[in-house]
Every structure is written in structure tokens, then in C-alpha cells.
C-alpha positions in Angstrom: -16.7 11.2 10.2 -15.6 13.6 13.5 -13.4 15.9 12.9 -9.8 15.7 13.5 -9.8 12.2 12.7 -7.4 11.3 15.6 -5.1 7.7 16.1 -5.7 8.5 19.7 -7.6 10.2 22.7 -7.2 13.9 23.8 -6.1 12.5 26.9 -2.7 10.8 25.2 -2.1 14.0 23.1 -1.9 16.4 26.8 0.3 13.0 28.3 2.4 13.4 25.3 3.4 17.3 25.1 3.3 18.0 28.8 6.5 14.8 29.4 8.4 16.6 26.1 8.0 20.3 27.5 9.3 19.0 30.6 12.1 17.4 28.7 12.2 21.0 27.3 12.2 22.8 30.1 15.3 20.2 32.2 17.5 21.3 28.9 16.4 25.0 29.3 14.6 25.4 26.0 12.1 28.2 25.9 10.1 26.1 22.6 11.4 23.4 20.3 11.1 23.6 16.0 9.7 20.1 14.6 11.3 18.7 11.3 10.5 14.8 11.9 7.0 13.9 11.2 7.5 11.3 13.2 7.4 14.1 16.3 3.9 16.3 14.7 2.7 12.8 15.0 3.3 12.0 18.2 2.5 14.7 20.0 -0.7 16.5 17.8 -1.0 13.4 15.4 -0.3 15.1 12.1 -0.4 12.8 9.3 1.2 13.6 5.7 3.5 12.5 3.8 4.5 16.7 2.5 7.5 16.5 5.1 9.4 15.9 1.9 8.6 19.6 1.0 8.6 22.0 3.7 7.6 22.5 6.7 7.7 23.1 10.0 5.9 22.0 13.3 6.3 24.6 16.5 5.7 23.3 20.3 5.9 26.3 23.3 7.5 25.8 26.5 3.5 27.0 27.3 2.5 23.3 25.6 0.9 26.1 22.5 1.5 24.7 18.9 1.7 25.8 15.3 2.3 24.7 12.0 3.7 25.8 8.9 3.0 24.0 6.0 2.3 24.2 2.2 -1.2 24.7 0.9 -1.8 21.1 -0.4 -1.7 20.4 3.3 -3.8 23.4 4.0 -6.7 20.6 5.0 -5.2 18.1 5.5 -3.6 19.3 8.3 -6.6 20.6 9.9 -8.1 17.9 9.5 -5.5 15.0 11.0 -4.0 17.1 14.4 -4.6 19.3 16.9 -2.1 21.7 16.3 -3.4 25.0 17.7 -2.5 27.7 14.7 -1.9 26.1 10.8 0.0 28.8 8.8 0.6 28.9 5.0 3.7 29.3 2.7 3.1 29.4 -0.9 4.4 28.2 -4.3 6.1 31.1 -5.5 9.8 31.6 -7.4 10.8 34.5 -4.7 9.3 31.9 -1.9 10.8 31.9 1.2 9.8 29.5 3.5 12.1 30.0 6.5 10.9 33.6 6.5 7.8 32.7 7.4 9.1 30.3 10.3 10.7 32.6 11.5 7.6 35.5 11.4 5.6 32.6 13.0 7.9 32.0 16.1 8.1 35.6 16.5 4.5 35.6 17.1 5.2 33.0 19.5 7.3 35.3 21.4 10.6 33.5 20.5 12.8 36.0 19.5 15.9 36.2 21.9 14.8 32.8 23.1 16.8 29.5 22.9 15.0 26.9 20.9 15.6 23.5 19.9 15.5 22.4 16.8 15.1 18.9 15.3 18.6 18.9 12.5 18.4 15.2 11.7 14.8 14.9 9.8 14.5 12.9 6.4 12.6 16.3 5.1 15.5 19.2 5.9 18.1 18.5 3.7 20.7 20.8 4.1 20.0 23.0 2.1 17.2 23.7 3.9 19.4 24.2 7.3 21.4 26.4 5.9 18.3 27.8 4.6 16.9 27.9 8.1 20.0 29.3 9.9 20.4 32.3 8.3 16.0 32.9 9.0 17.1 32.6 12.5 20.5 34.1 12.8 20.4 36.9 15.1 16.7 36.2 15.9 17.2 33.4 18.4 19.4 30.4 20.2 19.4 27.4 17.9 20.4 24.2 20.2 20.3 20.7 18.5 17.4 19.0 20.0 17.1 16.1 17.5 17.1 13.1 20.0 14.2 16.0 22.6 10.7 13.5 21.3 12.6 10.4 20.5 13.6 9.7 23.5 10.1 10.9 25.0 8.8 8.6 22.2 11.0 5.6 23.2 9.0 3.9 26.6 5.5 3.0 24.7 1.9 4.0 26.2 -0.5 1.1 26.6 -2.5 2.5 23.9 0.7 2.8 21.6 1.9 -0.9 22.4 -1.6 -2.2 21.2 -0.6 -0.8 17.8 2.0 -2.9 18.4 0.7 -5.8 19.3 -1.3 -5.7 15.6 1.4 -4.6 13.6 2.9 -7.6 15.2 -0.2 -10.0 14.2 0.2 -8.8 10.3 3.5 -9.9 10.3 2.5 -13.1 12.0 0.2 -13.3 8.8 2.1 -12.1 5.9 5.1 -14.4 7.2 2.2 -17.3 6.3 1.5 -15.9 3.0 5.2 -16.2 2.0 5.2 -19.1 3.2 2.3 -20.2 1.3 3.5 -18.6 -2.4 7.7 -19.2 -2.6 8.4 -22.0 -4.2 10.6 -23.4 -7.4 9.9 -20.9 -10.8 8.1 -18.9 -8.6 9.3 -14.6 -8.8 10.6 -13.0 -5.6 8.4 -9.8 -6.6 5.0 -11.9 -7.4 5.6 -13.1 -3.3 5.9 -10.0 -1.9 3.1 -8.8 -4.1 0.6 -10.8 -2.3 2.4 -10.0 1.3 2.1 -6.6 0.7 -2.1 -7.3 -0.5 -2.1 -9.7 2.4 -1.1 -6.5 5.0 -3.0 -3.8 3.5 -6.4 -5.7 3.0 -6.3 -6.4 6.2 -6.0 -2.9 7.3 -2.4 -2.2 7.8 -0.3 0.7 6.6 2.3 0.6 4.1 5.6 0.7 5.4 8.7 2.7 6.3 11.1 0.6 4.4 10.6 -1.4 1.4 11.4 -5.0 2.2 14.6 -6.3 1.6 13.6 -9.7 -0.4 16.1 -11.6 -2.4 17.4 -15.4 -4.0 20.0 -16.7 -5.4 23.2 -14.5 -4.8 20.5 -11.5 -3.4 19.4 -13.9 -0.2 23.3 -11.6 1.0 21.3 -8.5 0.4 20.4 -6.6 3.5 18.3 -4.0 1.0 15.7 -3.7 -1.2 17.3 -3.9 -4.4 15.3 -3.8 -8.3 15.2 -6.7 -10.5 13.2 -10.3 -10.1 14.7 -13.1 -8.5 12.7 -16.5 -9.7 13.5 -19.3 -7.3 15.1 -22.3 -8.2 14.7 -25.8 -7.4 17.7 -25.4 -4.9 17.8 -22.4 -3.4 17.7 -19.6 -0.2 15.3 -16.7 0.0 15.7 -13.8 2.2 13.2 -12.1 3.6 13.3 -9.2 5.8 9.9 -7.1 6.1 7.4 -5.8 8.1 3.9 -4.5 9.2 3.3 -1.1 10.4 -0.2 0.2 11.7 -1.3 3.3 12.2 2.9 4.1 11.5 3.5 1.8 14.2 6.5 -1.0 13.0 6.7 -4.5 13.5 9.8 -6.0 12.1 10.8 -9.7 11.2 13.3 -11.6 9.3 13.5 -15.4 8.1 15.0 -17.2 5.2 12.8 -19.9 3.3 14.6 -22.6 1.6 13.5 -24.9 -1.7 14.4 -28.3 -2.3 16.9 -29.5 1.1 18.9 -27.8 3.8 22.2 -28.3 3.8 23.8 -28.9 7.1 25.5 -25.6 7.1 22.4 -24.1 7.0 20.8 -25.7 9.5 24.1 -24.8 11.7 23.7 -21.6 10.9 19.8 -21.4 11.7 20.7 -23.1 15.0 23.5 -20.3 15.8 20.3 -17.6 14.7 17.7 -19.5 17.0 19.9 -19.6 20.4 21.3 -16.2 19.6 17.6 -14.3 19.5 16.5 -16.9 21.9 19.3 -15.9 24.7 18.9 -11.9 23.6 15.0 -11.8 24.3 16.3 -13.4 28.0 18.9 -10.9 27.9 16.2 -8.3 27.0 15.2 -7.3 30.5 14.8 -3.3 32.4 18.6 -2.4 33.1 20.6 -4.3 31.0 22.0 -1.6 28.2 21.8 -2.1 24.4 24.9 -2.8 23.6 24.7 -5.9 26.5 22.2 -7.3 23.8 24.6 -6.8 20.9 27.2 -8.4 23.1 25.2 -11.8 23.7 24.8 -12.3 19.9 28.0 -11.9 19.3 28.4 -14.8 21.3 26.1 -16.9 20.8 27.2 -16.6 17.1 30.9 -16.6 17.3 30.6 -19.8 20.2 28.5 -21.2 16.9 31.7 -20.6 14.8 30.0 -18.1 13.0 31.3 -15.1 14.2 32.5 -13.7 10.8 29.1 -13.9 9.5 27.1 -11.5 11.8 27.0 -7.5 11.3 28.3 -4.8 13.3 24.7 -4.0 14.7 22.1 -6.7 15.4 19.3 -4.4 15.3 17.3 -1.9 16.7 14.0 0.2 18.0 11.2 0.7 16.1 7.7 2.6 17.3 6.5 5.1 15.2 7.8 6.1 11.6 7.8 7.7 7.9 9.8 6.9 5.0 12.3 6.3 3.9 13.3 4.3 6.8 11.4 2.4 10.0 14.7 1.6 11.7 15.0 4.1 15.2 17.7 5.0 17.5 19.5 3.7 20.1 20.8 0.3 17.6 22.1 -2.3 18.6 26.0 -2.6 19.1 28.9 -3.3 21.7 29.2 -0.8 24.0 26.3 1.7 23.7 25.8 2.6 27.0 21.6 3.5 26.5 19.4 1.1 29.8 16.6 0.1 28.2 13.4 0.6 30.2 10.1 -1.1 30.5 7.8 -0.6 27.5 10.3 0.2 25.4 10.0 -1.9 21.9 13.1 -3.4 20.0 13.7 -5.2 16.3 16.6 -7.6 17.3 18.1 -9.6 13.7 20.4 -12.4 14.0 21.5 -12.2 10.8 24.3 -14.8 9.5 25.8 -13.2 5.9 27.7 -16.3 4.8 30.4 -14.7 1.8 32.6 -17.7 1.3 29.8 -20.3 0.9 27.1 -17.9 -0.3 24.6 -18.4 2.7 21.9 -16.6 4.4 20.0 -17.8 7.2 18.5 -15.0 10.5 15.8 -14.8 11.8 14.7 -11.8 13.7 11.4 -10.5 16.0 9.8 -7.7 17.3 9.5 -7.6 21.3 7.8 -5.3 23.7 10.3 -5.4 27.0 8.5 -6.1 30.1 9.3 -6.1 33.9 10.0 -9.6 33.4 10.6 -10.9 30.2 10.6 -10.1 26.9 6.6 -10.6 24.9 7.8 -11.3 21.2 5.1 -9.9 18.9 5.7 -12.2 16.0 6.7 -15.4 15.9 9.6 -17.1 13.6 9.7 -20.1 13.2 13.0 -22.0 15.5 13.6 -24.9 12.6 14.7 -24.0 9.0 11.8 -23.4 6.8 11.5 -25.5 3.7 9.4 -25.4 1.1 
């Protein structure tokens, strides 16, 4: 096996670093301290779940990179990344990894410099942030720069979009599994397991979030929950699964009805279908993210379901590590972010009617092009009835 194990060619990584360094220079930064695992994977290929513990990457304005991590990742960091340097901090009672980070930064000429830092990162807890702030006080100037790499990542390369398309294909595959397996008397968890088996056995990755799925009253849940419902003879099951391929995600959302679909469910589903098709038509370069939300809300409100809609109807997708596949910007009213070709959005038309207990949803992932958006997964527009 050729080392390091990379999911993209060196030219791709070089281009990513160049774009990121250009943004750093535009913001007057001499370097960038990385805590988001997505940033490290994007810039160097580094692939780990070790971000649950203290680790930090560094990207200098000269393009040089460095990593400080634990012994558990000493080999994996070298075997899956192109970090120019890997340093280790050692687990012990008096360990001070923030001081080790400062020493690494000092060796890279960062004393007295202006450094960006990714404060909003899942592994970079409040306690760890306070520790880093204390270690770097008086050493350098820290500038919040969580969004710098994220914004560079938003417009995907041709190679990245191929991974998104593969994730979309896997979504369609597990959709079919869910339709086949959902039936009265079956547990929701058994359907979940069959879908996950299909995803993993076909070369996909575990997704960055647990899938929201529920029957009966839990069909109004928008988050994963413990327990295990048994599908009733007359029931509705909500699904919000995703597929990941090389950590690139595509997500979807839908309901499966057992028994007969009521007229209200059919009307809700028709509104959701009309809304997502209108949003797909609006999803073009030059539109704003807020306009997508307003398009969705206008359709469902006209159909009489405005009160059942949520305050956001989607978000961007790409590289994601647990605990969430959601990325920014989110689709809510007034969001001024301008859409560009090469971006990827998951748009979900969620209708949760608390008064009737009914749930109907349609969600798909799409790639933005100069013309029509490209759906990478495909949810039926008619009610799925078993």
C-alpha cells in the first residue's frame, strides 16, 4: 500500500492550500491554528476521530503545515496526511498540550504574529480554549477565524463532487432498503440496521450524525432518539438518513405510510413536493440562501401548512465528522449568503403538524450549477405507502 493513504491527489491538496493561504493573506493573518477535523482533512488528508482529545494543526502563510497530537495518532497522522511535521504531546498527570502547541508555533516563527484560530470546533471545548488562550497570551495575537477554511471548502472541486454524487447514489440505495423493510410489525431499529448494513457493505462511511427515524408519535421527532418503535398497521414513519463517501455527505428526508394515506397527508406531501421543486428551481448562482427559505415558506403557507414549517429548511453539505453533518450557511429567511456554482445543499421541506400529529417531509441534496441544479438523490413526489 502506498503511503500516505490519501483520498485525493497532491495537486488537489496544493490547490486547496493555495486558496486558503490567499484568504489568510487577505485577512492579514500570518498563520492559522486548526482545530476543526474537517479543515485538517481538507488541507492535508488527515483522517482520525482523535479530535475528541486535544490536537491542533497549523498552516503558515508560507504554506507549511504542522500537527500536534497524542501518541494514539502518531502513526495514523503520518500515514493518512501530508502534514509537513507531526509533534506528539504525551499523556501524563501534568500534561500541558497548550504549552506544547505554543512551542510548536514558536518554532514556526509565530511569536508576535497575528494568527487565526478555529474556536468553533467540536473537539475544542471551552476548557481547552481557555487553556490555549492562557498559553498564547502575550505570545501572539489571536483572531477568531473558524469560518476561513469552511468558506474555502464551500465551492467543491470536480473530484469532491464525484464523492458527493457517490454519496447520493448510496442514499438512493438505502432509500430502497427502507421501503422494502418497512411494514407493520417491524421495528424501526431493524429497518435502521438494514439501511446501515447496505451503506457500509457498499463502501460508504458511517455518517457524522445518527439518523432521525421514528414511527407513531416519534414521527414528529427531528432528532435521533433511543427506544424502538414497532410500526403499526396504520402508521407513519419519518426518515432523515444520509450517506457518506470518503466523509462527503448527501442527506435526504421522507415518510413511509403504512395502511392508507389520509387526505391531509396527501395534501401535506403535495405541498412538500411543490416546495422542494420550487427551491430546486431557485437554487442557482446569484440567489441568496434566504431566498431559498422564503420560496419554501411561500409554497407551504399558500397550501395552508405555514404553521407546520420550521424556521430553517436546509444547509450546505460536504466533509463532516461526528457529531453533525450539518454545515453553514443554513437556509433561513434573510440569510444574505450568495449561492455559487459548485456548492452543495441539503434542502428539507419538513411539515410537523402538532395539532393532528401528522408528519410529511421531502428532502434532497443537490449540486449548484450555472443552469439547473443537479439532484444527487431522489425522493418520490407521491406518498410512499406500504
